[in-house]
N, CA and C atoms as a LAMMPS dump frame, in Angstrom:
ITEM: TIMESTEP
0
ITEM: NUMBER OF ATOMS
621
ITEM: BOX BOUNDS ff ff ff
-5.0000000000000000e+02 5.0000000000000000e+02
-5.0000000000000000e+02 5.0000000000000000e+02
-5.0000000000000000e+02 5.0000000000000000e+02
ITEM: ATOMS id mol type element x y z
1 1 1 N -73.298 -152.178 -455.815
2 1 2 C -73.097 -152.738 -454.491
3 1 3 C -71.962 -153.762 -454.509
4 2 1 N -71.329 -153.962 -453.37
5 2 2 C -70.215 -154.895 -453.283
6 2 3 C -70.701 -156.331 -453.254
7 3 1 N -69.995 -157.195 -453.932
8 3 2 C -70.349 -158.614 -453.986
9 3 3 C -69.089 -159.413 -453.666
10 4 1 N -68.702 -159.405 -452.391
11 4 2 C -67.477 -160.054 -451.945
12 4 3 C -67.763 -161.517 -451.623
13 5 1 N -66.829 -162.406 -451.985
14 5 2 C -66.928 -163.812 -451.607
15 5 3 C -65.873 -164.1 -450.549
16 6 1 N -66.233 -164.975 -449.619
17 6 2 C -65.327 -165.385 -448.562
18 6 3 C -64.96 -166.853 -448.729
19 7 1 N -63.757 -167.2 -448.265
20 7 2 C -63.384 -168.615 -448.277
21 7 3 C -64.261 -169.397 -447.305
22 8 1 N -64.496 -168.809 -446.137
23 8 2 C -65.27 -169.467 -445.08
24 8 3 C -65.625 -168.415 -444.024
25 9 1 N -66.208 -168.856 -442.919
26 9 2 C -66.575 -167.905 -441.859
27 9 3 C -65.345 -167.231 -441.248
28 10 1 N -64.244 -167.969 -441.15
29 10 2 C -63.026 -167.379 -440.589
30 10 3 C -62.553 -166.204 -441.44
31 11 1 N -62.581 -166.365 -442.743
32 11 2 C -62.194 -165.296 -443.661
33 11 3 C -63.101 -164.083 -443.468
34 12 1 N -64.404 -164.316 -443.395
35 12 2 C -65.347 -163.213 -443.202
36 12 3 C -65.105 -162.514 -441.871
37 13 1 N -64.875 -163.3 -440.823
38 13 2 C -64.644 -162.728 -439.497
39 13 3 C -63.372 -161.888 -439.463
40 14 1 N -62.329 -162.357 -440.136
41 14 2 C -61.079 -161.595 -440.175
42 14 3 C -61.267 -160.258 -440.878
43 15 1 N -62.088 -160.248 -441.933
44 15 2 C -62.344 -158.984 -442.632
45 15 3 C -63.159 -158.028 -441.751
46 16 1 N -64.142 -158.567 -441.037
47 16 2 C -64.917 -157.733 -440.127
48 16 3 C -64.024 -157.206 -439.002
49 17 1 N -63.188 -158.075 -438.449
50 17 2 C -62.315 -157.685 -437.343
51 17 3 C -61.358 -156.588 -437.764
52 18 1 N -60.864 -156.661 -439
53 18 2 C -59.942 -155.644 -439.504
54 18 3 C -60.618 -154.274 -439.541
55 19 1 N -61.86 -154.254 -439.988
56 19 2 C -62.607 -152.988 -440.049
57 19 3 C -62.901 -152.469 -438.64
58 20 1 N -63.378 -153.354 -437.782
59 20 2 C -63.788 -152.952 -436.44
60 20 3 C -62.607 -152.538 -435.568
61 21 1 N -61.432 -153.108 -435.827
62 21 2 C -60.247 -152.785 -435.025
63 21 3 C -59.802 -151.343 -435.23
64 22 1 N -60.255 -150.719 -436.304
65 22 2 C -59.884 -149.337 -436.573
66 22 3 C -60.763 -148.325 -435.873
67 23 1 N -61.67 -148.798 -435.01
68 23 2 C -62.586 -147.909 -434.302
69 23 3 C -62.309 -147.944 -432.804
70 24 1 N -62.8 -146.95 -432.094
71 24 2 C -62.624 -146.869 -430.654
72 24 3 C -63.816 -147.501 -429.948
73 25 1 N -63.532 -148.311 -428.926
74 25 2 C -64.589 -149.014 -428.219
75 25 3 C -64.435 -148.818 -426.712
76 26 1 N -65.562 -148.783 -426.024
77 26 2 C -65.565 -148.65 -424.57
78 26 3 C -66.105 -149.931 -423.944
79 27 1 N -65.212 -150.662 -423.251
80 27 2 C -65.586 -151.933 -422.601
81 27 3 C -66.421 -152.804 -423.536
82 28 1 N -65.896 -153.116 -424.729
83 28 2 C -66.72 -153.787 -425.742
84 28 3 C -67.119 -155.211 -425.374
85 29 1 N -68.293 -155.586 -425.838
86 29 2 C -68.801 -156.949 -425.749
87 29 3 C -69.198 -157.374 -427.157
88 30 1 N -68.718 -158.535 -427.579
89 30 2 C -69.085 -159.063 -428.889
90 30 3 C -70.084 -160.194 -428.677
91 31 1 N -71.244 -160.078 -429.309
92 31 2 C -72.317 -161.058 -429.171
93 31 3 C -72.541 -161.778 -430.495
94 32 1 N -72.357 -163.08 -430.485
95 32 2 C -72.641 -163.864 -431.677
96 32 3 C -74.087 -164.322 -431.686
97 33 1 N -74.704 -164.344 -432.861
98 33 2 C -76.045 -164.903 -433.009
99 33 3 C -75.893 -166.387 -433.335
100 34 1 N -76.351 -167.267 -432.443
101 34 2 C -76.194 -168.71 -432.693
102 34 3 C -76.996 -169.145 -433.914
103 35 1 N -76.469 -170.152 -434.638
104 35 2 C -75.201 -170.716 -434.249
105 35 3 C -74.063 -170.194 -435.128
106 36 1 N -74.375 -169.879 -436.395
107 36 2 C -73.331 -169.523 -437.348
108 36 3 C -72.53 -168.286 -437.012
109 37 1 N -73.119 -167.367 -436.239
110 37 2 C -72.405 -166.14 -435.916
111 37 3 C -71.395 -166.292 -434.805
112 38 1 N -71.464 -167.383 -434.04
113 38 2 C -70.602 -167.511 -432.861
114 38 3 C -69.122 -167.727 -433.214
115 39 1 N -68.776 -168.621 -434.156
116 39 2 C -67.361 -168.735 -434.516
117 39 3 C -66.777 -167.408 -435.01
118 40 1 N -67.556 -166.647 -435.745
119 40 2 C -67.086 -165.352 -436.234
120 40 3 C -66.943 -164.357 -435.09
121 41 1 N -67.906 -164.371 -434.167
122 41 2 C -67.848 -163.464 -433.022
123 41 3 C -66.615 -163.732 -432.179
124 42 1 N -66.246 -164.991 -432.059
125 42 2 C -65.062 -165.35 -431.28
126 42 3 C -63.801 -164.726 -431.866
127 43 1 N -63.68 -164.755 -433.18
128 43 2 C -62.514 -164.169 -433.851
129 43 3 C -62.493 -162.656 -433.67
130 44 1 N -63.648 -162.031 -433.825
131 44 2 C -63.741 -160.578 -433.662
132 44 3 C -63.403 -160.181 -432.224
133 45 1 N -63.936 -160.923 -431.255
134 45 2 C -63.686 -160.6 -429.848
135 45 3 C -62.204 -160.687 -429.508
136 46 1 N -61.539 -161.713 -430.016
137 46 2 C -60.101 -161.857 -429.742
138 46 3 C -59.316 -160.702 -430.344
139 47 1 N -59.687 -160.302 -431.549
140 47 2 C -58.975 -159.203 -432.216
141 47 3 C -59.162 -157.884 -431.445
142 48 1 N -60.345 -157.672 -430.889
143 48 2 C -60.652 -156.418 -430.202
144 48 3 C -60.318 -156.471 -428.712
145 49 1 N -59.951 -157.644 -428.208
146 49 2 C -59.735 -157.791 -426.783
147 49 3 C -61.022 -157.597 -426.007
148 50 1 N -62.124 -158.07 -426.585
149 50 2 C -63.46 -157.842 -426.025
150 50 3 C -64.001 -159.097 -425.364
151 51 1 N -64.992 -158.909 -424.511
152 51 2 C -65.719 -160.038 -423.933
153 51 3 C -66.568 -160.691 -425.021
154 52 1 N -66.819 -161.989 -424.865
155 52 2 C -67.593 -162.749 -425.847
156 52 3 C -68.82 -163.344 -425.181
157 53 1 N -69.945 -163.287 -425.872
158 53 2 C -71.182 -163.897 -425.394
159 53 3 C -72.062 -164.154 -426.607
160 54 1 N -73.243 -164.692 -426.358
161 54 2 C -74.239 -164.861 -427.407
162 54 3 C -75.422 -163.959 -427.092
163 55 1 N -76.16 -163.601 -428.123
164 55 2 C -77.424 -162.888 -427.931
165 55 3 C -78.515 -163.846 -428.385
166 56 1 N -79.416 -164.149 -427.462
167 56 2 C -80.441 -165.155 -427.719
168 56 3 C -81.787 -164.486 -427.946
169 57 1 N -82.255 -164.577 -429.165
170 57 2 C -83.561 -164.038 -429.537
171 57 3 C -84.256 -165.036 -430.446
172 58 1 N -85.57 -165.049 -430.385
173 58 2 C -86.35 -165.888 -431.289
174 58 3 C -87.49 -165.072 -431.87
175 59 1 N -87.842 -165.401 -433.077
176 59 2 C -88.996 -164.768 -433.697
177 59 3 C -90.276 -165.305 -433.074
178 60 1 N -91.287 -164.471 -433.021
179 60 2 C -92.63 -164.894 -432.623
180 60 3 C -93.416 -165.12 -433.907
181 61 1 N -93.905 -166.324 -434.067
182 61 2 C -94.604 -166.683 -435.304
183 61 3 C -96.08 -166.338 -435.229
184 62 1 N -96.617 -165.971 -436.361
185 62 2 C -98.041 -165.634 -436.423
186 62 3 C -98.89 -166.878 -436.202
187 63 1 N -99.951 -166.77 -435.409
188 63 2 C -100.849 -167.911 -435.221
189 63 3 C -101.383 -168.417 -436.557
190 64 1 N -101.193 -169.706 -436.803
191 64 2 C -101.68 -170.304 -438.037
192 64 3 C -100.788 -170.096 -439.24
193 65 1 N -99.692 -169.345 -439.074
194 65 2 C -98.781 -169.086 -440.191
195 65 3 C -97.345 -169.028 -439.671
196 66 1 N -96.739 -170.193 -439.392
197 66 2 C -95.429 -170.241 -438.747
198 66 3 C -94.288 -169.641 -439.568
199 67 1 N -94.505 -169.419 -440.855
200 67 2 C -93.454 -168.829 -441.681
201 67 3 C -93.437 -167.303 -441.578
202 68 1 N -94.442 -166.732 -440.924
203 68 2 C -94.583 -165.278 -440.876
204 68 3 C -94.266 -164.774 -439.465
205 69 1 N -93.19 -163.986 -439.332
206 69 2 C -92.791 -163.466 -438.03
207 69 3 C -93.561 -162.183 -437.722
208 70 1 N -94.106 -162.121 -436.508
209 70 2 C -94.858 -160.929 -436.105
210 70 3 C -94.163 -160.164 -434.99
211 71 1 N -92.999 -160.663 -434.572
212 71 2 C -92.272 -159.977 -433.515
213 71 3 C -91.137 -160.836 -433.018
214 72 1 N -90.629 -160.515 -431.829
215 72 2 C -89.502 -161.252 -431.28
216 72 3 C -89.561 -161.242 -429.763
217 73 1 N -88.863 -162.193 -429.171
218 73 2 C -88.715 -162.256 -427.718
219 73 3 C -87.253 -162.57 -427.415
220 74 1 N -86.706 -161.939 -426.37
221 74 2 C -85.33 -162.243 -425.99
222 74 3 C -85.322 -163.012 -424.681
223 75 1 N -84.136 -163.428 -424.244
224 75 2 C -84.062 -164.311 -423.092
225 75 3 C -84.427 -163.623 -421.778
226 76 1 N -84.438 -162.302 -421.758
227 76 2 C -84.867 -161.601 -420.552
228 76 3 C -86.394 -161.535 -420.465
229 77 1 N -87.048 -161.972 -421.555
230 77 2 C -88.501 -161.952 -421.59
231 77 3 C -89.077 -160.753 -422.311
232 78 1 N -88.201 -159.858 -422.786
233 78 2 C -88.682 -158.668 -423.495
234 78 3 C -89.31 -159.062 -424.825
235 79 1 N -90.517 -158.571 -425.06
236 79 2 C -91.253 -158.901 -426.281
237 79 3 C -91.444 -157.646 -427.116
238 80 1 N -91.222 -157.767 -428.416
239 80 2 C -91.475 -156.661 -429.34
240 80 3 C -92.336 -157.186 -430.476
241 81 1 N -93.546 -156.679 -430.591
242 81 2 C -94.408 -157.042 -431.705
243 81 3 C -94.219 -156.034 -432.83
244 82 1 N -94.138 -156.523 -434.049
245 82 2 C -93.934 -155.658 -435.202
246 82 3 C -95.16 -154.794 -435.455
247 83 1 N -94.934 -153.656 -436.088
248 83 2 C -96.043 -152.748 -436.394
249 83 3 C -97.026 -153.379 -437.376
250 84 1 N -96.544 -154.377 -438.159
251 84 2 C -97.429 -155.018 -439.138
252 84 3 C -98.182 -156.215 -438.55
253 85 1 N -97.967 -156.482 -437.253
254 85 2 C -98.633 -157.638 -436.637
255 85 3 C -100.117 -157.347 -436.437
256 86 1 N -100.969 -158.18 -437.052
257 86 2 C -102.415 -157.983 -436.938
258 86 3 C -102.953 -158.796 -435.763
259 87 1 N -102.347 -158.576 -434.605
260 87 2 C -102.756 -159.268 -433.389
261 87 3 C -102.22 -158.472 -432.213
262 88 1 N -102.391 -159.009 -431.009
263 88 2 C -101.921 -158.301 -429.823
264 88 3 C -101.455 -159.299 -428.774
265 89 1 N -100.867 -158.762 -427.699
266 89 2 C -100.395 -159.606 -426.616
267 89 3 C -101.561 -160.286 -425.896
268 90 1 N -102.776 -159.827 -426.124
269 90 2 C -103.95 -160.429 -425.492
270 90 3 C -104.423 -161.683 -426.215
271 91 1 N -103.867 -161.929 -427.387
272 91 2 C -104.237 -163.11 -428.165
273 91 3 C -103.657 -164.346 -427.467
274 92 1 N -104.518 -165.302 -427.118
275 92 2 C -104.059 -166.5 -426.398
276 92 3 C -102.996 -167.262 -427.183
277 93 1 N -103.175 -167.363 -428.496
278 93 2 C -102.212 -168.087 -429.323
279 93 3 C -100.848 -167.391 -429.307
280 94 1 N -100.856 -166.065 -429.326
281 94 2 C -99.602 -165.314 -429.273
282 94 3 C -98.917 -165.509 -427.927
283 95 1 N -99.707 -165.482 -426.845
284 95 2 C -99.129 -165.687 -425.512
285 95 3 C -98.493 -167.07 -425.394
286 96 1 N -99.138 -168.072 -425.952
287 96 2 C -98.566 -169.43 -425.917
288 96 3 C -97.273 -169.494 -426.712
289 97 1 N -97.271 -168.835 -427.862
290 97 2 C -96.066 -168.809 -428.692
291 97 3 C -94.913 -168.137 -427.949
292 98 1 N -95.194 -167.033 -427.273
293 98 2 C -94.158 -166.307 -426.529
294 98 3 C -93.591 -167.174 -425.409
295 99 1 N -94.455 -167.85 -424.662
296 99 2 C -93.992 -168.699 -423.562
297 99 3 C -93.163 -169.86 -424.086
298 100 1 N -93.565 -170.412 -425.223
299 100 2 C -92.801 -171.515 -425.809
300 100 3 C -91.405 -171.046 -426.209
301 101 1 N -91.321 -169.882 -426.83
302 101 2 C -90.022 -169.374 -427.262
303 101 3 C -89.143 -168.99 -426.066
304 102 1 N -89.748 -168.468 -425.005
305 102 2 C -88.986 -168.165 -423.786
306 102 3 C -88.353 -169.429 -423.221
307 103 1 N -89.107 -170.513 -423.243
308 103 2 C -88.594 -171.79 -422.726
309 103 3 C -87.43 -172.29 -423.566
310 104 1 N -87.544 -172.144 -424.884
311 104 2 C -86.473 -172.564 -425.784
312 104 3 C -85.206 -171.753 -425.519
313 105 1 N -85.363 -170.448 -425.336
314 105 2 C -84.205 -169.588 -425.088
315 105 3 C -83.55 -169.919 -423.747
316 106 1 N -84.357 -170.169 -422.726
317 106 2 C -83.815 -170.519 -421.416
318 106 3 C -83.036 -171.832 -421.488
319 107 1 N -83.553 -172.793 -422.238
320 107 2 C -82.869 -174.076 -422.382
321 107 3 C -81.555 -173.909 -423.13
322 108 1 N -81.56 -173.041 -424.134
323 108 2 C -80.325 -172.822 -424.891
324 108 3 C -79.263 -172.15 -424.017
325 109 1 N -79.668 -171.187 -423.202
326 109 2 C -78.705 -170.532 -422.307
327 109 3 C -78.132 -171.55 -421.316
328 110 1 N -78.978 -172.418 -420.779
329 110 2 C -78.481 -173.451 -419.861
330 110 3 C -77.494 -174.368 -420.571
331 111 1 N -77.801 -174.681 -421.821
332 111 2 C -76.912 -175.577 -422.555
333 111 3 C -75.563 -174.921 -422.808
334 112 1 N -75.575 -173.65 -423.125
335 112 2 C -74.311 -172.969 -423.402
336 112 3 C -73.514 -172.708 -422.134
337 113 1 N -74.183 -172.774 -420.977
338 113 2 C -73.498 -172.867 -419.713
339 113 3 C -72.651 -171.698 -419.271
340 114 1 N -73.094 -170.506 -419.475
341 114 2 C -72.344 -169.374 -418.95
342 114 3 C -73.295 -168.249 -418.613
343 115 1 N -72.941 -167.445 -417.597
344 115 2 C -73.81 -166.309 -417.259
345 115 3 C -73.756 -165.25 -418.349
346 116 1 N -74.816 -164.486 -418.468
347 116 2 C -74.857 -163.423 -419.468
348 116 3 C -73.887 -162.312 -419.102
349 117 1 N -73.238 -161.764 -420.119
350 117 2 C -72.39 -160.596 -419.921
351 117 3 C -73.263 -159.373 -419.648
352 118 1 N -72.927 -158.546 -418.654
353 118 2 C -73.666 -157.291 -418.481
354 118 3 C -73.382 -156.359 -419.659
355 119 1 N -74.417 -155.696 -420.144
356 119 2 C -74.275 -154.852 -421.333
357 119 3 C -74.451 -153.366 -421.037
358 120 1 N -74.975 -153.035 -419.892
359 120 2 C -75.27 -151.64 -419.579
360 120 3 C -74.019 -150.759 -419.638
361 121 1 N -74.123 -149.687 -420.434
362 121 2 C -73.038 -148.726 -420.545
363 121 3 C -71.862 -149.183 -421.382
364 122 1 N -72.002 -150.297 -422.093
365 122 2 C -70.883 -150.839 -422.879
366 122 3 C -71.2 -150.768 -424.373
367 123 1 N -70.135 -150.74 -425.174
368 123 2 C -70.294 -150.816 -426.629
369 123 3 C -70.479 -152.279 -427.015
370 124 1 N -71.548 -152.568 -427.718
371 124 2 C -71.884 -153.942 -428.068
372 124 3 C -71.813 -154.122 -429.578
373 125 1 N -71.185 -155.211 -429.998
374 125 2 C -71.07 -155.557 -431.412
375 125 3 C -71.775 -156.895 -431.628
376 126 1 N -72.816 -156.883 -432.435
377 126 2 C -73.573 -158.098 -432.749
378 126 3 C -73.034 -158.667 -434.058
379 127 1 N -72.631 -159.941 -434.026
380 127 2 C -71.996 -160.563 -435.187
381 127 3 C -72.823 -161.738 -435.693
382 128 1 N -72.99 -161.81 -437.008
383 128 2 C -73.6 -162.979 -437.632
384 128 3 C -72.958 -163.176 -438.999
385 129 1 N -73.064 -164.416 -439.521
386 129 2 C -72.458 -164.673 -440.829
387 129 3 C -73.206 -163.957 -441.94
388 130 1 N -74.475 -163.683 -441.716
389 130 2 C -75.243 -162.943 -442.712
390 130 3 C -76.674 -162.778 -442.258
391 131 1 N -77.421 -162.011 -443.011
392 131 2 C -78.83 -161.773 -442.686
393 131 3 C -79.654 -161.897 -443.956
394 132 1 N -80.637 -162.79 -443.924
395 132 2 C -81.51 -162.956 -445.079
396 132 3 C -82.596 -161.881 -445.083
397 133 1 N -83.41 -161.86 -444.023
398 133 2 C -84.455 -160.836 -443.926
399 133 3 C -84.068 -159.717 -442.965
400 134 1 N -83.156 -160.003 -442.042
401 134 2 C -82.752 -159.02 -441.046
402 134 3 C -83.601 -159.056 -439.789
403 135 1 N -84.654 -159.882 -439.766
404 135 2 C -85.58 -159.9 -438.629
405 135 3 C -84.894 -160.348 -437.34
406 136 1 N -84.079 -161.395 -437.429
407 136 2 C -83.396 -161.891 -436.226
408 136 3 C -82.384 -160.875 -435.726
409 137 1 N -81.642 -160.273 -436.644
410 137 2 C -80.638 -159.283 -436.244
411 137 3 C -81.314 -158.065 -435.624
412 138 1 N -82.413 -157.636 -436.213
413 138 2 C -83.137 -156.489 -435.667
414 138 3 C -83.664 -156.796 -434.267
415 139 1 N -84.114 -158.033 -434.066
416 139 2 C -84.564 -158.443 -432.742
417 139 3 C -83.407 -158.415 -431.753
418 140 1 N -82.23 -158.824 -432.21
419 140 2 C -81.053 -158.793 -431.347
420 140 3 C -80.688 -157.361 -430.972
421 141 1 N -80.778 -156.448 -431.928
422 141 2 C -80.508 -155.035 -431.65
423 141 3 C -81.474 -154.516 -430.593
424 142 1 N -82.747 -154.848 -430.735
425 142 2 C -83.744 -154.4 -429.77
426 142 3 C -83.461 -154.951 -428.38
427 143 1 N -83.016 -156.212 -428.321
428 143 2 C -82.697 -156.825 -427.033
429 143 3 C -81.525 -156.12 -426.37
430 144 1 N -80.517 -155.782 -427.162
431 144 2 C -79.34 -155.11 -426.613
432 144 3 C -79.69 -153.683 -426.185
433 145 1 N -80.513 -153.017 -426.964
434 145 2 C -80.989 -151.679 -426.568
435 145 3 C -81.71 -151.767 -425.212
436 146 1 N -82.514 -152.812 -425.058
437 146 2 C -83.262 -152.979 -423.827
438 146 3 C -82.38 -153.23 -422.621
439 147 1 N -81.148 -153.684 -422.88
440 147 2 C -80.189 -153.921 -421.796
441 147 3 C -79.326 -152.69 -421.53
442 148 1 N -79.684 -151.555 -422.139
443 148 2 C -79.034 -150.261 -421.891
444 148 3 C -77.576 -150.199 -422.342
445 149 1 N -77.298 -150.819 -423.48
446 149 2 C -75.948 -150.701 -424.04
447 149 3 C -75.673 -149.261 -424.442
448 150 1 N -74.404 -148.877 -424.381
449 150 2 C -74.026 -147.513 -424.763
450 150 3 C -74.172 -147.313 -426.267
451 151 1 N -73.766 -148.329 -427.036
452 151 2 C -73.921 -148.279 -428.491
453 151 3 C -74.091 -149.691 -429.007
454 152 1 N -74.713 -149.816 -430.183
455 152 2 C -74.945 -151.126 -430.795
456 152 3 C -74.463 -151.081 -432.242
457 153 1 N -73.484 -151.926 -432.541
458 153 2 C -72.968 -152.057 -433.905
459 153 3 C -73.292 -153.453 -434.414
460 154 1 N -73.762 -153.544 -435.638
461 154 2 C -74.041 -154.826 -436.273
462 154 3 C -72.924 -155.126 -437.272
463 155 1 N -72.37 -156.336 -437.195
464 155 2 C -71.304 -156.754 -438.115
465 155 3 C -71.731 -158.051 -438.799
466 156 1 N -71.938 -157.981 -440.101
467 156 2 C -72.432 -159.114 -440.881
468 156 3 C -71.483 -159.45 -442.018
469 157 1 N -71.42 -160.736 -442.352
470 157 2 C -70.644 -161.125 -443.517
471 157 3 C -71.315 -160.674 -444.804
472 158 1 N -72.615 -160.92 -444.89
473 158 2 C -73.338 -160.607 -446.119
474 158 3 C -74.794 -160.306 -445.818
475 159 1 N -75.366 -159.418 -446.599
476 159 2 C -76.802 -159.11 -446.526
477 159 3 C -77.175 -158.318 -447.763
478 160 1 N -78.444 -158.345 -448.1
479 160 2 C -78.929 -157.532 -449.216
480 160 3 C -78.838 -156.054 -448.843
481 161 1 N -78.602 -155.179 -449.814
482 161 2 C -78.483 -153.745 -449.525
483 161 3 C -79.683 -153.182 -448.774
484 162 1 N -80.893 -153.61 -449.132
485 162 2 C -82.075 -153.07 -448.466
486 162 3 C -82.161 -153.521 -447.005
487 163 1 N -81.65 -154.718 -446.706
488 163 2 C -81.613 -155.186 -445.32
489 163 3 C -80.624 -154.358 -444.506
490 164 1 N -79.474 -154.07 -445.104
491 164 2 C -78.47 -153.238 -444.426
492 164 3 C -79.05 -151.861 -444.127
493 165 1 N -79.761 -151.291 -445.089
494 165 2 C -80.354 -149.956 -444.878
495 165 3 C -81.357 -149.985 -443.727
496 166 1 N -82.152 -151.052 -443.644
497 166 2 C -83.125 -151.124 -442.561
498 166 3 C -82.438 -151.279 -441.208
499 167 1 N -81.386 -152.086 -441.172
500 167 2 C -80.662 -152.28 -439.916
501 167 3 C -79.944 -151.012 -439.481
502 168 1 N -79.556 -150.2 -440.438
503 168 2 C -78.913 -148.929 -440.102
504 168 3 C -79.865 -147.991 -439.358
505 169 1 N -81.161 -148.195 -439.536
506 169 2 C -82.144 -147.394 -438.815
507 169 3 C -82.281 -147.856 -437.361
508 170 1 N -81.929 -149.115 -437.108
509 170 2 C -82.077 -149.677 -435.766
510 170 3 C -80.798 -149.589 -434.948
511 171 1 N -79.649 -149.828 -435.595
512 171 2 C -78.363 -149.853 -434.896
513 171 3 C -77.635 -148.519 -435.063
514 172 1 N -76.591 -148.335 -434.268
515 172 2 C -75.778 -147.127 -434.406
516 172 3 C -74.879 -147.205 -435.633
517 173 1 N -74.474 -148.418 -435.994
518 173 2 C -73.635 -148.608 -437.175
519 173 3 C -73.796 -150.038 -437.668
520 174 1 N -73.616 -150.226 -438.969
521 174 2 C -73.656 -151.554 -439.577
522 174 3 C -72.415 -151.726 -440.439
523 175 1 N -71.694 -152.819 -440.212
524 175 2 C -70.541 -153.173 -441.035
525 175 3 C -70.906 -154.436 -441.803
526 176 1 N -70.91 -154.355 -443.121
527 176 2 C -71.287 -155.5 -443.949
528 176 3 C -70.548 -155.39 -445.281
529 177 1 N -69.374 -156.011 -445.389
530 177 2 C -68.56 -155.862 -446.604
531 177 3 C -69.23 -156.342 -447.884
532 178 1 N -70.016 -157.413 -447.786
533 178 2 C -70.634 -157.984 -448.982
534 178 3 C -72.129 -157.684 -449.008
535 179 1 N -72.545 -156.883 -450.002
536 179 2 C -73.955 -156.519 -450.154
537 179 3 C -74.373 -156.719 -451.615
538 180 1 N -74.478 -157.973 -452.049
539 180 2 C -74.798 -158.236 -453.459
540 180 3 C -76.203 -157.801 -453.829
541 181 1 N -76.324 -157.188 -454.986
542 181 2 C -77.639 -156.757 -455.464
543 181 3 C -78.54 -157.957 -455.719
544 182 1 N -77.952 -159.077 -456.11
545 182 2 C -78.73 -160.285 -456.385
546 182 3 C -78.715 -161.258 -455.23
547 183 1 N -78.841 -160.747 -454.017
548 183 2 C -78.797 -161.61 -452.829
549 183 3 C -79.909 -162.656 -452.877
550 184 1 N -79.507 -163.915 -452.615
551 184 2 C -80.477 -165.005 -452.568
552 184 3 C -80.432 -165.747 -451.232
553 185 1 N -79.21 -165.972 -450.732
554 185 2 C -79.04 -166.703 -449.468
555 185 3 C -77.675 -166.359 -448.893
556 186 1 N -77.552 -166.486 -447.572
557 186 2 C -76.285 -166.176 -446.909
558 186 3 C -75.159 -167.043 -447.463
559 187 1 N -75.448 -168.305 -447.734
560 187 2 C -74.416 -169.245 -448.177
561 187 3 C -73.778 -168.858 -449.499
562 188 1 N -74.443 -168.019 -450.301
563 188 2 C -73.897 -167.684 -451.616
564 188 3 C -72.598 -166.896 -451.532
565 189 1 N -72.322 -166.278 -450.38
566 189 2 C -71.114 -165.467 -450.234
567 189 3 C -69.919 -166.274 -449.749
568 190 1 N -70.123 -167.57 -449.482
569 190 2 C -69.067 -168.397 -448.892
570 190 3 C -68.736 -169.591 -449.78
571 191 1 N -67.431 -169.832 -449.976
572 191 2 C -67.018 -171.035 -450.695
573 191 3 C -67.305 -172.277 -449.86
574 192 1 N -67.053 -172.175 -448.56
575 192 2 C -67.359 -173.262 -447.62
576 192 3 C -68.278 -172.704 -446.543
577 193 1 N -69.4 -173.385 -446.327
578 193 2 C -70.396 -172.872 -445.382
579 193 3 C -71.016 -174.035 -444.612
580 194 1 N -70.212 -174.719 -443.782
581 194 2 C -70.74 -175.867 -443.035
582 194 3 C -71.672 -175.438 -441.913
583 195 1 N -72.543 -176.34 -441.51
584 195 2 C -73.412 -176.098 -440.368
585 195 3 C -72.563 -175.982 -439.096
586 196 1 N -72.993 -175.148 -438.179
587 196 2 C -72.339 -175.022 -436.872
588 196 3 C -73.247 -175.685 -435.847
589 197 1 N -72.691 -176.598 -435.052
590 197 2 C -73.491 -177.341 -434.088
591 197 3 C -73.523 -176.643 -432.733
592 198 1 N -74.485 -177.037 -431.906
593 198 2 C -74.54 -176.531 -430.54
594 198 3 C -73.27 -176.909 -429.78
595 199 1 N -72.732 -178.09 -430.073
596 199 2 C -71.513 -178.519 -429.402
597 199 3 C -70.343 -177.593 -429.725
598 200 1 N -70.251 -177.144 -430.974
599 200 2 C -69.207 -176.199 -431.349
600 200 3 C -69.363 -174.876 -430.614
601 201 1 N -70.604 -174.404 -430.512
602 201 2 C -70.87 -173.16 -429.801
603 201 3 C -70.47 -173.296 -428.334
604 202 1 N -70.832 -174.418 -427.705
605 202 2 C -70.47 -174.645 -426.309
606 202 3 C -68.946 -174.602 -426.13
607 203 1 N -68.227 -175.229 -427.025
608 203 2 C -66.77 -175.283 -426.932
609 203 3 C -66.164 -173.892 -427.065
610 204 1 N -66.678 -173.106 -428.003
611 204 2 C -66.173 -171.742 -428.208
612 204 3 C -66.417 -170.891 -426.978
613 205 1 N -67.606 -170.968 -426.428
614 205 2 C -67.955 -170.141 -425.272
615 205 3 C -67.196 -170.57 -424.024
616 206 1 N -66.835 -171.837 -423.969
617 206 2 C -66.078 -172.341 -422.816
618 206 3 C -64.627 -171.882 -422.858
619 207 1 N -64.219 -171.352 -424.037
620 207 2 C -62.867 -170.811 -424.173
621 207 3 C -61.809 -171.866 -424.416
């Protein structure tokens, strides 16, 4: 498997943009996963001449076990519970968790201050700096599918090979130059990997 290192997110985004620019797109929209994916999405969108937005999804945590994700919710309110979730939408604790996450997503959209890009009938590219488990990216793919996108491509800086294979089952295509066999964390693929703030995301989205 490939074990590519990047200087920083800009370097990773330029490599993704180079690959993606060689493909044909119909009214493309590039969606960054906040926060680290947004600076990269901005670079990709400029290279492709595409619209830029964010895709807002949150994991739904298992009652009594916040480290264990049992599904996801997107900002439109669409909920997807995983097949391994040993609970249901009728569980009061799950319903409370879903409502809490919906509120967080609504607040984040208000903070970023822009209307959502329409996705129906368009080619959508979801960008993130990397994926540890792939759960958030998979939730983003499901959200975009639910918005009737024509196609969904995932573009990641780094992910474990098994995560890429799983995402390939959900998306139409996955671009991920760095797939180290000894994947431990997204940051391992970057020489510089600073935190991205909400203020930076707001500035990028404001253009």
